C-alpha positions as CSV (number, residue, x, y, z in Angstrom):
1,X,-84.9,-210.1,5.1
2,X,-84.0,-212.7,7.3
3,X,-87.6,-214.4,7.5
4,X,-87.6,-213.9,3.6
5,X,-84.4,-216.1,3.2
6,X,-85.5,-218.8,5.6
7,X,-88.9,-219.1,3.9
8,X,-87.0,-219.1,0.4
9,X,-84.5,-221.6,2.0
10,X,-87.1,-223.9,2.9
11,X,-89.4,-223.8,-0.2
12,X,-86.1,-224.5,-2.2
13,X,-84.8,-227.6,-0.3
14,X,-88.8,-229.0,-0.6
15,X,-88.7,-227.7,-4.5
16,X,-85.2,-229.3,-5.1
17,X,-86.2,-232.8,-3.5
18,X,-89.7,-233.0,-5.7
19,X,-87.6,-231.7,-9.0
20,X,-85.4,-234.9,-8.2
21,X,-87.9,-237.1,-7.8
22,X,-88.8,-235.5,-11.3
23,X,-86.1,-236.3,-12.6
24,X,-85.3,-239.7,-11.1
25,X,-88.9,-240.5,-13.2
26,X,-87.7,-238.7,-16.2
27,X,-84.5,-241.1,-15.9
28,X,-86.4,-244.2,-15.6
29,X,-88.5,-243.4,-18.7
30,X,-85.2,-242.5,-20.6
31,X,-83.6,-246.0,-19.8
32,X,-86.7,-248.4,-19.5
33,X,-89.4,-248.9,-21.8
34,X,-90.5,-246.7,-23.8
35,X,-87.3,-245.1,-23.9
36,X,-88.3,-241.3,-23.9
37,X,-86.1,-238.7,-23.2
38,X,-88.5,-235.8,-22.8
39,X,-88.8,-236.4,-19.1
40,X,-84.9,-235.7,-18.6
41,X,-85.1,-232.9,-21.4
42,X,-87.5,-231.1,-19.0
43,X,-86.7,-232.0,-15.7
44,X,-83.0,-231.8,-16.1
45,X,-82.8,-228.1,-16.3
46,X,-85.7,-227.3,-13.7
47,X,-83.6,-229.8,-11.5
48,X,-80.4,-228.1,-12.1
49,X,-81.8,-224.6,-11.8
50,X,-83.3,-225.4,-8.4
51,X,-80.0,-227.1,-7.4
52,X,-78.5,-223.6,-8.1
53,X,-80.9,-221.6,-6.0
54,X,-80.8,-224.4,-3.0
55,X,-76.8,-223.8,-3.1
56,X,-77.2,-219.8,-3.4
57,X,-79.6,-220.0,-0.2
58,X,-77.7,-222.1,1.8
59,X,-75.0,-219.6,1.6
60,X,-77.1,-216.9,2.3
61,X,-78.9,-218.3,5.2
62,X,-75.7,-219.8,6.8
63,X,-74.4,-216.2,6.5
64,X,-77.3,-214.6,8.1
65,X,-77.9,-216.8,11.1
66,X,-74.3,-217.7,11.4
67,X,-74.2,-221.4,10.9
68,X,-70.9,-223.4,11.8
69,X,-68.8,-224.3,8.7
70,X,-69.5,-227.9,9.2
71,X,-73.0,-227.3,9.1
72,X,-72.8,-225.3,5.8
73,X,-70.9,-228.0,4.3
74,X,-73.5,-230.7,5.2
75,X,-76.1,-228.3,4.0
76,X,-74.1,-228.0,0.7
77,X,-73.4,-231.7,0.8
78,X,-77.0,-232.6,1.0
79,X,-77.8,-230.8,-2.5
80,X,-76.3,-234.0,-4.5
81,X,-78.0,-237.2,-3.2
82,X,-81.8,-236.9,-3.8
83,X,-83.8,-236.2,-1.3
84,X,-81.1,-235.0,1.2
85,X,-82.2,-231.5,1.1
86,X,-85.5,-232.5,3.0
87,X,-83.6,-234.2,5.6
88,X,-81.2,-231.0,6.3
89,X,-84.2,-228.9,6.4
90,X,-86.0,-231.0,9.1
91,X,-82.7,-231.1,10.9
92,X,-82.5,-227.7,10.9
93,X,-85.7,-226.4,11.6
94,X,-85.2,-229.2,15.0
95,X,-82.4,-227.5,16.1
96,X,-83.5,-223.9,15.6
97,X,-81.2,-223.0,12.9
98,X,-83.8,-221.9,10.5
99,X,-85.9,-219.3,13.0
100,X,-86.6,-215.9,11.8
101,X,-86.1,-214.6,15.6
102,X,-83.0,-216.1,15.8
103,X,-80.1,-213.4,16.9
104,X,-76.7,-214.1,15.6
105,X,-74.1,-214.0,18.0
106,X,-72.6,-210.9,19.1
107,X,-69.2,-210.3,17.3
108,X,-66.5,-210.3,20.0
109,X,-65.6,-206.7,21.2
110,X,-62.0,-205.6,19.7
111,X,-58.8,-205.8,21.8
112,X,-57.1,-202.9,22.5
């Protein structure tokens, strides 16, 4: 399950960034000559769906790998600016936060 979630997270981060690029191109076509809205009509919902998938996968992966709250909040915030999901994904890879073999920290023993 963890390996699948991590793979889906990486794919979603990349897909979300690509959909941002497509949406930006659609917005350029909408507001510049020749003012055609088809790009926004197509890529807007696609980007919105991928945004939601990325957010859901951040929550799943952060729970499975026991990310800190600040790391989780940064991952969520990276869904907003264009291409930031790629930056976060690379940063998390370098820090070992996306390793399938990474074992979560053991829960503390109950006091008693």
